[in-house]
C-alpha positions in Angstrom: -77.7 -18.6 2.2 -77.7 -16.8 5.3 -75.4 -13.5 6.5 -74.1 -13.7 10.3 -71.6 -11.1 11.9 -68.9 -13.2 13.7 -66.6 -11.0 15.4 -68.1 -8.0 13.4 -66.9 -9.5 10.3 -69.9 -10.4 7.7 -69.7 -13.8 6.6 -72.3 -15.8 4.0 -73.2 -19.1 5.5 -75.6 -21.9 3.9 -79.1 -22.7 5.5 -78.2 -25.3 8.2 -74.8 -24.7 9.1 -73.8 -25.0 12.7 -71.8 -23.4 15.2 -69.0 -25.7 15.1 -68.6 -25.4 11.4 -67.7 -21.6 11.2 -65.4 -22.1 14.4 -63.7 -25.3 14.3 -60.5 -23.9 16.2 -62.3 -22.7 18.9 -60.9 -23.3 22.4 -62.7 -26.2 24.4 -64.8 -25.5 27.1 -65.0 -21.6 26.3 -68.3 -20.4 25.4 -69.6 -17.9 22.6 -71.9 -15.0 22.7 -75.2 -15.6 20.7 -77.0 -12.1 19.8 -79.9 -12.9 17.7 -81.1 -10.1 15.4 -82.8 -6.6 17.1 -82.0 -7.5 20.7 -79.6 -4.7 21.3 -80.7 -1.4 22.5 -79.7 1.2 25.5 -81.5 1.3 28.4 -81.3 3.9 31.1 -80.6 2.8 34.8 -82.2 4.9 36.8 -78.3 6.4 38.3 -76.6 9.4 37.3 -72.8 8.8 37.7 -71.6 12.5 39.3 -67.9 13.6 38.5 -66.6 15.7 41.6 -63.1 17.5 42.3 -62.6 14.8 44.5 -63.7 11.6 43.0 -66.8 10.1 41.0 -69.9 9.1 42.9 -72.9 6.9 41.2 -76.6 7.6 42.8 -79.6 5.3 42.1 -82.9 7.7 42.0 -86.3 7.3 42.6 -88.7 7.9 39.1 -88.5 11.8 38.4 -86.8 12.9 41.6 -83.7 13.6 39.5 -85.1 15.5 36.7 -83.9 18.7 38.2 -80.7 17.8 37.6 -80.8 17.7 33.9 -81.1 21.6 33.5 -78.1 22.8 31.9 -77.5 25.9 34.2 -77.3 23.8 37.4 -74.3 22.4 37.2 -72.7 25.6 37.6 -74.3 26.1 41.2 -73.3 22.9 42.5 -70.3 24.2 44.6 -69.8 22.7 48.3 -71.6 25.2 50.0 -71.4 23.9 53.6 -70.0 21.0 54.8 -69.7 18.8 58.8 -69.2 15.6 60.0 -72.6 14.8 59.1 -73.5 16.1 55.7 -72.2 18.0 52.6 -74.5 20.4 50.6 -73.8 21.6 47.1 -75.5 24.9 46.0 -77.8 27.0 46.1 -79.8 26.5 43.0 -83.7 27.4 42.8 -86.1 24.7 43.2 -90.2 24.0 43.9 -89.6 22.2 47.0 -92.0 22.7 49.9 -90.2 22.8 52.9 -92.1 20.9 56.1 -90.1 22.9 58.9 -89.0 19.7 60.9 -86.3 16.8 61.4 -85.7 14.2 59.9 -83.6 10.9 60.4 -81.2 10.1 57.9 -78.4 7.6 56.8 -74.7 7.7 55.4 -75.4 8.0 51.9 -78.9 9.0 51.5 -79.3 12.0 48.8 -81.4 15.1 50.2 -83.3 17.8 48.2 -83.3 21.0 50.9 -83.1 24.6 51.1 -81.5 27.0 53.3 -83.9 29.3 55.4 -87.0 27.6 54.5 -86.6 29.4 51.5 -86.6 26.9 47.8 -85.2 29.6 45.7 -81.6 28.8 47.9 -82.1 24.8 47.3 -79.2 22.5 47.8 -78.6 18.9 47.3 -77.4 17.7 50.3 -75.5 13.8 51.3 -75.6 12.8 54.4 -72.1 11.2 55.6 -73.0 9.9 58.5 -76.3 8.6 60.7 -78.1 11.5 61.9 -81.6 13.8 62.6 -81.4 17.5 61.2 -83.8 19.7 59.8 -82.4 20.4 56.5 -85.8 22.4 55.0 -86.6 19.7 53.3 -90.5 18.4 52.4 -92.6 16.6 54.6 -91.3 12.7 53.7 -87.7 13.8 54.6 -86.5 15.0 50.6 -84.5 12.0 50.2 -84.4 11.8 46.4 -81.6 9.0 46.2 -79.2 7.2 47.2 -74.9 6.7 47.1 -74.4 3.4 45.5 -70.8 3.6 44.9 -68.0 5.9 45.6 -68.8 6.7 49.2 -65.7 7.6 50.6 -66.1 10.5 48.4 -68.3 11.8 50.6 -65.6 12.0 53.5 -62.8 14.0 51.0 -64.8 16.7 50.1 -63.9 20.1 51.2 -64.1 23.7 50.7 -63.3 24.4 47.1 -64.9 21.2 45.8 -67.7 20.9 43.4 -69.7 18.6 40.6 -68.1 19.1 37.6 -70.3 16.5 35.3 -73.5 15.0 35.6 -74.4 11.7 33.1 -76.9 9.4 33.3 -75.7 5.9 33.8 -77.0 3.6 30.2 -76.9 0.0 30.2 -77.0 -2.2 27.3 -80.1 -4.4 27.6 -80.5 -7.8 26.2 -84.8 -7.6 25.1 -84.8 -11.1 23.7 -83.2 -14.5 23.5 -79.1 -13.8 23.5 -77.2 -16.1 25.7 -73.9 -17.9 25.9 -73.2 -21.2 24.8 -70.8 -24.1 24.7 -73.3 -26.0 22.1 -71.4 -26.2 18.8 -74.3 -27.9 17.2 -76.3 -24.8 17.3 -78.1 -24.1 14.2 -77.0 -20.5 12.9 -79.7 -18.2 11.5 -79.4 -14.7 9.3 -78.6 -12.2 11.0 -77.1 -13.4 14.0 -74.1 -12.0 15.9 -71.6 -14.3 17.3 -68.8 -12.9 19.7 -66.1 -15.6 20.3 -63.5 -13.8 22.1 -62.9 -11.2 24.2 -59.4 -8.5 23.2 -58.0 -6.3 26.1 -55.4 -3.8 25.6 -52.9 -3.4 28.8 -52.9 0.0 30.8 -49.9 1.8 29.3 -49.8 -0.2 26.1 -49.9 1.2 22.2 -47.8 -0.2 19.6 -45.9 3.0 19.4 -45.6 4.3 23.3 -45.4 2.3 26.3 -45.8 3.6 29.9 -45.0 1.6 33.1 -48.0 3.3 35.6 -49.1 0.0 36.3 -46.3 -2.3 35.2 -46.4 -4.4 38.2 -50.2 -5.0 38.6 -50.4 -5.6 34.5 -47.8 -8.0 34.9 -50.1 -9.9 37.5 -53.3 -9.7 34.8 -50.8 -11.4 32.3 -50.1 -14.0 34.5 -53.7 -14.5 35.3 -54.9 -15.0 31.7 -51.6 -16.0 29.8 -53.6 -19.2 29.4 -56.4 -17.5 27.3 -59.0 -18.2 29.5 -61.3 -16.1 32.0 -63.2 -18.5 34.3 -66.4 -16.7 35.7 -66.3 -17.0 39.5 -68.8 -14.3 40.2 -71.1 -12.4 37.8 -73.0 -9.2 38.9 -75.0 -6.4 37.4 -71.5 -4.5 37.4 -68.7 -6.8 36.9 -67.6 -10.5 36.0 -65.1 -11.6 38.6 -62.1 -14.6 37.8 -61.2 -15.5 41.6 -58.2 -18.0 40.2 -55.3 -16.0 41.5 -57.2 -14.7 44.6 -55.0 -14.2 47.6 -52.1 -13.2 45.7 -49.9 -11.0 48.1 -48.4 -8.0 47.7 -49.9 -5.9 44.5 -49.9 -3.0 45.0 -52.7 -0.4 43.8 -50.3 1.8 41.1 -53.3 3.1 38.8 -56.7 4.4 40.3 -58.9 5.3 37.6 -62.9 5.6 37.0 -63.9 1.8 36.2 -65.9 2.5 33.2 -67.8 -0.3 31.0 -64.7 -2.5 29.8 -62.5 -1.8 32.1 -60.2 -4.6 33.3 -58.9 -4.1 37.0 -56.6 -6.3 39.9 -58.0 -6.1 43.3 -55.3 -5.4 45.4 -56.2 -5.4 49.2 -59.3 -7.8 50.7 -60.2 -11.3 50.6 -60.2 -11.5 46.6 -56.6 -9.8 46.4 -55.4 -10.9 43.0 -58.8 -11.4 41.8 -59.4 -10.0 37.9 -62.5 -7.9 37.3 -64.1 -6.9 34.0 -66.9 -4.1 34.4 -70.2 -4.0 32.3 -71.0 -0.7 34.0 -69.3 2.4 34.7 -68.6 2.7 38.8 -66.1 5.1 40.2 -62.2 4.6 41.2 -61.5 2.5 44.3 -58.8 2.3 46.5 -58.2 -1.2 46.2 -58.6 -2.0 42.5 -55.6 -1.2 40.0 -56.7 -0.7 36.0 -54.7 -3.0 34.6 -56.6 -3.2 31.1 -59.7 -1.9 28.4 -61.7 -4.6 26.6 -61.3 -3.5 22.9 -63.3 -6.4 21.7 -66.3 -8.6 22.9 -67.9 -6.2 25.5 -70.9 -8.3 24.2 -69.4 -11.4 25.5 -68.8 -9.8 28.9 -72.2 -8.7 29.3 -74.2 -11.9 28.6 -72.0 -14.3 30.4 -73.0 -15.8 33.7 -71.2 -17.9 36.6 -69.1 -20.8 35.7 -68.9 -19.8 32.0 -65.2 -19.5 30.5 -64.3 -17.1 28.2 -61.9 -16.9 25.5 -59.3 -13.9 25.9 -56.3 -12.4 24.8 -54.1 -9.4 26.3 -51.8 -7.2 24.1 -48.8 -7.3 25.1 -48.2 -11.0 25.3 -46.4 -11.7 28.5 -42.5 -11.7 28.1 -41.2 -14.4 31.0 -38.2 -16.4 30.0 -37.7 -18.2 33.3 -37.6 -21.8 32.7 -36.8 -21.6 29.3 -33.7 -23.1 27.8 -31.3 -20.4 26.6 -32.2 -21.1 23.2 -35.6 -20.7 23.6 -35.4 -17.4 25.3 -33.0 -15.7 22.4 -35.7 -17.0 19.9 -37.9 -14.9 21.9 -35.9 -11.9 22.3 -35.6 -11.6 18.8 -39.1 -12.3 17.8 -40.0 -9.2 20.4 -37.0 -7.1 19.0 -35.7 -6.9 22.4 -31.8 -7.1 23.1 -30.8 -10.1 25.4 -27.9 -9.6 27.9 -27.0 -13.1 29.2 -24.6 -14.0 32.1 -22.7 -17.0 30.3 -23.2 -19.3 27.1 -21.2 -21.9 28.1 -22.9 -25.2 27.8 -26.8 -25.6 27.9 -28.6 -23.5 30.2 -31.8 -22.6 31.5 -32.9 -19.1 32.4 -33.4 -18.8 36.3 -34.2 -14.9 36.8 -34.5 -11.7 34.4 -34.4 -8.4 34.8 -36.4 -6.2 34.4 -38.9 -8.8 35.5 -42.1 -6.9 34.2 -43.3 -6.9 30.3 -44.2 -3.5 30.2 -41.0 -2.6 31.8 -38.8 -4.9 29.4 -41.1 -3.8 26.1 -40.2 0.5 27.2 -36.6 -0.3 27.8 -36.0 -2.5 24.9 -33.7 -4.9 26.8 -33.6 -7.6 29.6 -30.9 -9.3 31.3 -30.8 -13.3 32.1 -29.1 -15.3 34.8 -28.5 -18.7 34.2 -28.1 -21.9 35.2 -26.7 -25.2 33.8 -29.5 -27.6 33.2 -28.2 -30.2 35.9 -29.0 -27.7 38.2 -32.4 -27.5 37.1 -34.7 -30.5 38.5 -38.0 -31.1 37.0 -40.8 -32.1 39.1 -44.3 -33.0 38.5 -47.2 -32.2 41.1 -50.3 -33.9 42.0 -52.9 -30.9 41.9 -55.6 -33.1 42.0 -54.7 -34.8 44.9 -53.4 -32.1 47.0 -54.1 -28.6 45.5 -53.4 -26.5 48.6 -50.3 -27.9 49.3 -49.0 -27.7 45.6 -50.4 -24.1 45.5 -48.2 -23.3 48.7 -45.6 -24.8 47.2 -45.8 -22.8 43.9 -45.9 -19.9 45.9 -42.8 -20.5 47.9 -40.4 -21.1 45.2 -41.9 -18.6 42.5 -43.3 -21.2 40.2 -47.1 -19.6 40.8 -45.6 -16.8 38.4 -43.0 -18.6 36.4 -42.1 -21.9 34.5 -39.1 -22.3 37.0 -38.5 -22.3 40.7 -36.0 -22.0 43.4 -35.3 -23.3 46.6 -32.4 -23.8 48.9 -31.1 -27.4 50.6 -31.5 -27.6 54.4 -30.0 -30.7 55.3 -28.7 -33.8 52.9 -28.6 -37.4 54.5 -28.7 -40.8 53.4 -31.3 -41.1 50.4 -33.0 -37.7 51.8 -32.6 -34.3 50.7 -34.8 -31.5 52.8 -35.2 -27.6 51.7 -36.0 -24.6 53.3 -39.6 -23.2 53.0 -40.2 -19.6 53.8 -44.0 -20.1 54.7 -45.5 -16.8 55.4 -47.2 -16.5 58.5 -50.8 -17.5 59.0 -50.6 -20.0 56.1 -52.4 -23.2 57.1 -51.2 -26.6 55.9 -53.8 -29.0 56.2 -53.2 -32.7 56.1 -53.8 -33.8 52.1 -52.8 -36.9 50.2 -51.1 -38.4 53.2 -49.3 -41.7 52.5 -50.9 -44.8 53.5 -48.6 -48.1 52.9 -45.7 -46.3 51.6 -44.3 -43.3 50.6 -43.2 -44.2 47.0 -39.1 -43.1 45.7 -39.0 -39.9 44.5 -41.8 -38.7 46.3 -41.5 -34.5 46.7 -43.3 -33.8 50.3 -44.6 -31.3 52.5 -45.0 -31.2 56.4 -48.3 -30.4 57.5 -49.6 -28.7 60.6 -49.6 -31.3 62.6 -45.9 -31.6 63.2 -43.8 -29.4 64.5 -42.0 -29.0 61.3 -44.7 -27.9 59.7 -43.6 -26.1 55.8 -40.8 -28.2 55.5 -40.0 -29.6 52.1 -38.4 -33.1 51.7 -37.6 -35.6 48.8 -36.7 -39.5 49.8 -35.1 -40.9 46.8 -36.4 -44.5 48.1 -39.6 -46.0 48.9 -40.3 -46.2 52.5 -43.0 -47.9 54.7 -42.5 -45.9 57.9 -41.6 -42.3 57.2 -42.3 -39.7 54.4 -40.0 -37.5 52.2 -39.5 -35.2 55.3 -38.7 -37.9 57.5 -42.0 -37.4 59.5 -44.9 -40.1 60.1 -47.1 -40.9 57.1 -49.9 -38.6 59.0 -47.7 -35.7 59.3 -46.6 -35.7 55.6 -48.5 -34.4 52.3 -47.3 -35.9 49.0 -47.0 -33.0 46.5 -45.6 -34.6 43.7 -42.7 -36.3 42.6 -39.1 -35.6 41.0 -38.2 -36.6 37.7 -34.7 -35.9 37.7 -33.7 -37.8 41.0 -30.1 -38.4 39.4 -29.7 -34.5 39.7 -30.5 -34.8 43.5 -27.2 -37.2 44.3 -25.2 -33.8 42.9 -26.6 -31.0 45.3 -25.1 -29.8 48.5 -26.0 -28.0 51.7 -27.3 -24.4 51.7 -26.9 -24.6 47.4 -29.9 -22.8 45.5 -31.8 -25.8 43.4 -34.1 -25.2 40.5 -37.3 -26.6 39.9 -38.9 -26.7 36.7 -42.7 -28.2 36.5 -43.7 -30.6 33.9 -47.2 -30.4 33.2 -49.3 -33.3 32.1 
C-alpha cells in the first residue's frame, strides 16, 4: 500500500493505482498538480517588500547590498528627510559607505545608498524618481544597490511625513525537482505523492456570517468569468497567471485596491486586458488598475505549478446569483435554496425572468432579498449562435444584448416588413465588425445576422424568416452580412411589434 495526499487529505492506495482511479469525476481537460515527495522548500528571492505610508514597493537588490536593512533599529530611522522632482531620501542612519564626491547618472527606479555632507554617519536610502545626474554622496560606482521592480507610482506620492513602516524579504515557494501539472489520468501514483486537483477561491467581502460590498461589482465580474468552473491560463509569469477570456469588458471600476499577496485574485479594470482575471503567485504592491476580488483558500500549489494553456478546475464562494433567463418557477427554487426573499412583478402564466434588482450577488446576499421583472414566455425567443463560424460577431451581439453576462438578453424591434425583423443595436464607438461567415449561395431561413462594416448600416441586427438567394437577414447583399446564428422560436417573431422590446435566450449546443 502507498499513501498519497489528495487535496490535503491522506489516502491509502494499492500499488499500481493510477491518477484516474482516484479522480473518476475530475472535469475533462482540467490539469492537476503533482508534487513528488520532498520537493517543496522556501527560497529567498533577493528582493524586499517595503511598506510605506503611501503604498508598497518591491525592490530587487544585488547580493549582499541590502544586508544593512536587516538591522532592527534602522526601520525607526527611515523617515522621508528630503524629496524633489528627481529623488527622495529616507534617513539618516549610519553606514560604512565611502563617498566618492562626484556626480553619477541615475535612472528612474534606481535605489541608491548615499550620504549627506559626505558623512557616512548621515547616510540615506535614496530613490531616483526620474533620470538625472547628481552627487548623492555615494561610493565610486554610483552607489546603486537595487532597482524598484513594482510600485513605482508610490515614488511620486511621497511627501513630508511619509516613512517606511516595514521591510520584509520576499519569499517564494520553490520546486526543487519534478513537480508538474498533468491531464494524464494514466499516471501511476507514488508513495508520498501530493495531488492538488482544484483551486478554491473566497470572494472579497464574503464570509458565511458577514458580507461586505466594497467590491460587489468587480466580484460579480469574477463570478461571471469563472462560473463555468474553469480558469484558462493565457499568460503565466513568475508573479501571476491570467485568464484573459473576458478581456475587453468595459465599465469595470477599481473598487478595492489592496496589496496583491500570494493567492490574491484581481480583475484588471483599465488597459488592453481590462476584464482579465489574475491570480498572484507572489507578493506585489497594489495597483491603480487592479481591483482585488478574492483570495485563494486552497490550491495555491496548483497555481504556482500551472503553465500557459493549462486549464484549472476552480470554484468560487459564493456561487453567482443570476436569475435572468430562468423560468420563474426555477428562480423561486433558487431563492429558497439560498435563503433569499423573492419579490415578483406578476405570477400569471408561464414567465421568464428578464431582470433582477440588486444585480450583484453580494448585494443580494447582504440584503437577503431580490426583486425580479418577468416576461411572458411568448416574448422570450430562443436562439442558437455560431461561435465557431463567427466568434467576433457573436461576441459583439452578446455584449449589446446582455447575453454576455446573463442567460437572457434584450433588444428593441426597429422595423418589421414582409418576413424580415430588424433590431436596434447600440454598437459602441470604435467596435469593428469585419466580414465573417457571409452567405454564399443562399441566406437560410430563420438566420440571425449582423451587418458588417462594408455597408453603411453596420451593426444592424436582423432575422429573415424565409430563405433568400439575394439578400441577407438585414436586407443587405451577402458581402455585407455576417450570419451569427439562427432563431429557434420563429413563430414568436410573427407577433412582435415595432419599438417593442424582445428578449433572447441562448440555447447552448
